[in-house]
PyMOL Python script that loads the backbone (N, CA, C, O; Angstrom):
from pymol import cmd

cmd.read_pdbstr("""\
ATOM      1  N   MET A   1      29.509 -22.073 -75.063  1.00  0.00           N
ATOM      2  CA  MET A   1      28.586 -20.812 -74.979  1.00  0.00           C
ATOM      3  C   MET A   1      29.428 -19.843 -74.014  1.00  0.00           C
ATOM      4  O   MET A   1      29.786 -20.154 -72.878  1.00  0.00           O
ATOM      5  N   PRO A   2      29.677 -18.667 -74.626  1.00  0.00           N
ATOM      6  CA  PRO A   2      30.403 -17.595 -73.804  1.00  0.00           C
ATOM      7  C   PRO A   2      29.700 -17.250 -72.517  1.00  0.00           C
ATOM      8  O   PRO A   2      28.471 -17.291 -72.458  1.00  0.00           O
ATOM      9  N   ARG A   3      30.402 -16.931 -71.542  1.00  0.00           N
ATOM     10  CA  ARG A   3      29.733 -16.457 -70.288  1.00  0.00           C
ATOM     11  C   ARG A   3      29.648 -14.946 -70.272  1.00  0.00           C
ATOM     12  O   ARG A   3      30.538 -14.265 -70.779  1.00  0.00           O
ATOM     13  N   GLU A   4      28.581 -14.418 -69.691  1.00  0.00           N
ATOM     14  CA  GLU A   4      28.526 -13.020 -69.369  1.00  0.00           C
ATOM     15  C   GLU A   4      29.403 -12.468 -68.286  1.00  0.00           C
ATOM     16  O   GLU A   4      29.282 -12.873 -67.130  1.00  0.00           O
ATOM     17  N   ARG A   5      30.188 -11.655 -68.586  1.00  0.00           N
ATOM     18  CA  ARG A   5      30.984 -11.096 -67.429  1.00  0.00           C
ATOM     19  C   ARG A   5      30.801  -9.619 -67.256  1.00  0.00           C
ATOM     20  O   ARG A   5      30.355  -8.922 -68.167  1.00  0.00           O
ATOM     21  N   HIS A   6      31.160  -9.125 -66.042  1.00  0.00           N
ATOM     22  CA  HIS A   6      31.000  -7.822 -65.526  1.00  0.00           C
ATOM     23  C   HIS A   6      32.211  -7.084 -65.257  1.00  0.00           C
ATOM     24  O   HIS A   6      33.086  -7.746 -64.699  1.00  0.00           O
ATOM     25  N   CYS A   7      32.477  -5.891 -65.510  1.00  0.00           N
ATOM     26  CA  CYS A   7      33.731  -5.142 -65.295  1.00  0.00           C
ATOM     27  C   CYS A   7      33.858  -4.946 -63.770  1.00  0.00           C
ATOM     28  O   CYS A   7      32.962  -4.435 -63.099  1.00  0.00           O
ATOM     29  N   ASP A   8      35.079  -5.404 -63.244  1.00  0.00           N
ATOM     30  CA  ASP A   8      35.388  -5.243 -61.817  1.00  0.00           C
ATOM     31  C   ASP A   8      35.534  -3.706 -61.346  1.00  0.00           C
ATOM     32  O   ASP A   8      35.570  -3.432 -60.147  1.00  0.00           O
ATOM     33  N   PHE A   9      35.605  -2.853 -62.212  1.00  0.00           N
ATOM     34  CA  PHE A   9      35.798  -1.486 -61.982  1.00  0.00           C
ATOM     35  C   PHE A   9      34.489  -0.666 -61.947  1.00  0.00           C
ATOM     36  O   PHE A   9      34.198   0.030 -60.975  1.00  0.00           O
ATOM     37  N   CYS A  10      33.707  -0.775 -63.051  1.00  0.00           N
ATOM     38  CA  CYS A  10      32.371  -0.094 -63.412  1.00  0.00           C
ATOM     39  C   CYS A  10      31.142  -0.910 -63.350  1.00  0.00           C
ATOM     40  O   CYS A  10      30.034  -0.388 -63.472  1.00  0.00           O
ATOM     41  N   GLU A  11      31.314  -2.224 -63.158  1.00  0.00           N
ATOM     42  CA  GLU A  11      30.267  -3.148 -63.104  1.00  0.00           C
ATOM     43  C   GLU A  11      29.319  -3.223 -64.323  1.00  0.00           C
ATOM     44  O   GLU A  11      28.220  -3.773 -64.245  1.00  0.00           O
ATOM     45  N   SER A  12      29.829  -2.600 -65.547  1.00  0.00           N
ATOM     46  CA  SER A  12      28.995  -2.758 -66.693  1.00  0.00           C
ATOM     47  C   SER A  12      29.276  -4.159 -67.290  1.00  0.00           C
ATOM     48  O   SER A  12      30.245  -4.854 -66.984  1.00  0.00           O
ATOM     49  N   GLU A  13      28.290  -4.497 -68.199  1.00  0.00           N
ATOM     50  CA  GLU A  13      28.428  -5.943 -68.811  1.00  0.00           C
ATOM     51  C   GLU A  13      29.484  -5.892 -69.888  1.00  0.00           C
ATOM     52  O   GLU A  13      29.517  -4.917 -70.638  1.00  0.00           O
ATOM     53  N   ILE A  14      30.318  -6.844 -70.007  1.00  0.00           N
ATOM     54  CA  ILE A  14      31.371  -6.983 -71.080  1.00  0.00           C
ATOM     55  C   ILE A  14      30.897  -7.980 -72.088  1.00  0.00           C
ATOM     56  O   ILE A  14      30.620  -9.120 -71.716  1.00  0.00           O
ATOM     57  N   GLU A  15      30.783  -7.620 -73.358  1.00  0.00           N
ATOM     58  CA  GLU A  15      30.362  -8.430 -74.429  1.00  0.00           C
ATOM     59  C   GLU A  15      31.522  -9.589 -74.661  1.00  0.00           C
ATOM     60  O   GLU A  15      32.697  -9.321 -74.412  1.00  0.00           O
ATOM     61  N   PRO A  16      31.164 -10.767 -75.105  1.00  0.00           N
ATOM     62  CA  PRO A  16      32.162 -11.770 -75.444  1.00  0.00           C
ATOM     63  C   PRO A  16      33.220 -11.304 -76.485  1.00  0.00           C
ATOM     64  O   PRO A  16      32.840 -10.628 -77.441  1.00  0.00           O
ATOM     65  N   GLY A  17      34.427 -11.609 -76.354  1.00  0.00           N
ATOM     66  CA  GLY A  17      35.389 -11.125 -77.260  1.00  0.00           C
ATOM     67  C   GLY A  17      35.985  -9.766 -77.095  1.00  0.00           C
ATOM     68  O   GLY A  17      36.825  -9.349 -77.892  1.00  0.00           O
ATOM     69  N   THR A  18      35.561  -9.056 -76.059  1.00  0.00           N
ATOM     70  CA  THR A  18      35.973  -7.664 -75.812  1.00  0.00           C
ATOM     71  C   THR A  18      36.488  -7.627 -74.385  1.00  0.00           C
ATOM     72  O   THR A  18      36.269  -8.585 -73.644  1.00  0.00           O
ATOM     73  N   GLY A  19      37.142  -6.596 -73.980  1.00  0.00           N
ATOM     74  CA  GLY A  19      37.727  -6.367 -72.628  1.00  0.00           C
ATOM     75  C   GLY A  19      39.017  -6.830 -72.493  1.00  0.00           C
ATOM     76  O   GLY A  19      39.682  -7.230 -73.448  1.00  0.00           O
ATOM     77  N   THR A  20      39.457  -6.791 -71.195  1.00  0.00           N
ATOM     78  CA  THR A  20      40.793  -7.175 -70.835  1.00  0.00           C
ATOM     79  C   THR A  20      40.703  -8.069 -69.576  1.00  0.00           C
ATOM     80  O   THR A  20      39.864  -7.825 -68.708  1.00  0.00           O
ATOM     81  N   MET A  21      41.524  -9.053 -69.483  1.00  0.00           N
ATOM     82  CA  MET A  21      41.517 -10.009 -68.260  1.00  0.00           C
ATOM     83  C   MET A  21      42.920 -10.005 -67.796  1.00  0.00           C
ATOM     84  O   MET A  21      43.881 -10.254 -68.524  1.00  0.00           O
ATOM     85  N   PHE A  22      42.983  -9.694 -66.489  1.00  0.00           N
ATOM     86  CA  PHE A  22      44.253  -9.782 -65.804  1.00  0.00           C
ATOM     87  C   PHE A  22      44.233 -10.895 -64.824  1.00  0.00           C
ATOM     88  O   PHE A  22      43.196 -11.167 -64.219  1.00  0.00           O
ATOM     89  N   VAL A  23      45.420 -11.598 -64.628  1.00  0.00           N
ATOM     90  CA  VAL A  23      45.422 -12.671 -63.679  1.00  0.00           C
ATOM     91  C   VAL A  23      46.497 -12.331 -62.668  1.00  0.00           C
ATOM     92  O   VAL A  23      47.662 -12.170 -63.031  1.00  0.00           O
ATOM     93  N   ARG A  24      46.127 -12.220 -61.424  1.00  0.00           N
ATOM     94  CA  ARG A  24      47.034 -11.830 -60.414  1.00  0.00           C
ATOM     95  C   ARG A  24      47.901 -13.070 -59.985  1.00  0.00           C
ATOM     96  O   ARG A  24      47.654 -14.211 -60.376  1.00  0.00           O
ATOM     97  N   THR A  25      48.906 -12.755 -59.172  1.00  0.00           N
ATOM     98  CA  THR A  25      49.819 -13.736 -58.783  1.00  0.00           C
ATOM     99  C   THR A  25      49.258 -14.757 -57.960  1.00  0.00           C
ATOM    100  O   THR A  25      49.703 -15.904 -58.004  1.00  0.00           O
ATOM    101  N   ASP A  26      48.213 -14.393 -57.132  1.00  0.00           N
ATOM    102  CA  ASP A  26      47.486 -15.438 -56.463  1.00  0.00           C
ATOM    103  C   ASP A  26      46.333 -16.208 -57.149  1.00  0.00           C
ATOM    104  O   ASP A  26      45.571 -16.922 -56.499  1.00  0.00           O
ATOM    105  N   GLY A  27      46.243 -16.052 -58.368  1.00  0.00           N
ATOM    106  CA  GLY A  27      45.309 -16.837 -59.232  1.00  0.00           C
ATOM    107  C   GLY A  27      44.017 -16.292 -59.368  1.00  0.00           C
ATOM    108  O   GLY A  27      43.176 -16.948 -59.981  1.00  0.00           O
ATOM    109  N   THR A  28      43.700 -15.081 -58.842  1.00  0.00           N
ATOM    110  CA  THR A  28      42.376 -14.458 -59.160  1.00  0.00           C
ATOM    111  C   THR A  28      42.446 -13.743 -60.485  1.00  0.00           C
ATOM    112  O   THR A  28      43.499 -13.225 -60.860  1.00  0.00           O
ATOM    113  N   THR A  29      41.296 -13.706 -61.227  1.00  0.00           N
ATOM    114  CA  THR A  29      41.168 -12.890 -62.477  1.00  0.00           C
ATOM    115  C   THR A  29      40.304 -11.690 -62.060  1.00  0.00           C
ATOM    116  O   THR A  29      39.406 -11.672 -61.219  1.00  0.00           O
ATOM    117  N   ILE A  30      40.828 -10.563 -62.928  1.00  0.00           N
ATOM    118  CA  ILE A  30      40.089  -9.256 -62.828  1.00  0.00           C
ATOM    119  C   ILE A  30      39.843  -8.912 -64.278  1.00  0.00           C
ATOM    120  O   ILE A  30      40.756  -8.917 -65.104  1.00  0.00           O
ATOM    121  N   HIS A  31      38.626  -8.622 -64.562  1.00  0.00           N
ATOM    122  CA  HIS A  31      38.030  -8.267 -65.856  1.00  0.00           C
ATOM    123  C   HIS A  31      37.651  -6.706 -65.929  1.00  0.00           C
ATOM    124  O   HIS A  31      36.963  -6.114 -65.097  1.00  0.00           O
ATOM    125  N   PHE A  32      38.262  -6.123 -67.148  1.00  0.00           N
ATOM    126  CA  PHE A  32      37.925  -4.777 -67.359  1.00  0.00           C
ATOM    127  C   PHE A  32      37.249  -4.687 -68.620  1.00  0.00           C
ATOM    128  O   PHE A  32      37.528  -5.475 -69.524  1.00  0.00           O
ATOM    129  N   CYS A  33      36.235  -3.640 -68.778  1.00  0.00           N
ATOM    130  CA  CYS A  33      35.634  -3.437 -69.976  1.00  0.00           C
ATOM    131  C   CYS A  33      36.510  -2.741 -71.131  1.00  0.00           C
ATOM    132  O   CYS A  33      36.372  -3.023 -72.321  1.00  0.00           O
ATOM    133  N   SER A  34      37.505  -1.719 -70.596  1.00  0.00           N
ATOM    134  CA  SER A  34      38.211  -0.971 -71.527  1.00  0.00           C
ATOM    135  C   SER A  34      39.541  -0.593 -70.728  1.00  0.00           C
ATOM    136  O   SER A  34      39.662  -0.748 -69.512  1.00  0.00           O
ATOM    137  N   SER A  35      40.404  -0.139 -71.473  1.00  0.00           N
ATOM    138  CA  SER A  35      41.808   0.156 -70.888  1.00  0.00           C
ATOM    139  C   SER A  35      41.793   1.563 -70.414  1.00  0.00           C
ATOM    140  O   SER A  35      42.809   2.012 -69.883  1.00  0.00           O
ATOM    141  N   LYS A  36      40.610   2.386 -70.573  1.00  0.00           N
ATOM    142  CA  LYS A  36      40.594   3.681 -69.955  1.00  0.00           C
ATOM    143  C   LYS A  36      40.218   3.828 -68.465  1.00  0.00           C
ATOM    144  O   LYS A  36      40.206   4.940 -67.939  1.00  0.00           O
TER     145      LYS A  36
END
""", "prot")
cmd.dss("prot")
cmd.show_as("cartoon", "prot")
cmd.util.cbc("prot")
cmd.orient("prot")
């Protein structure tokens, strides 16, 4: 079951299969709803 995620920039809800996830060198993940 996909998890609901929220954008770390604008706090909007990200639908499963969309958005961008970045992994920092310290291992933390950052989720964005779009590239804009």
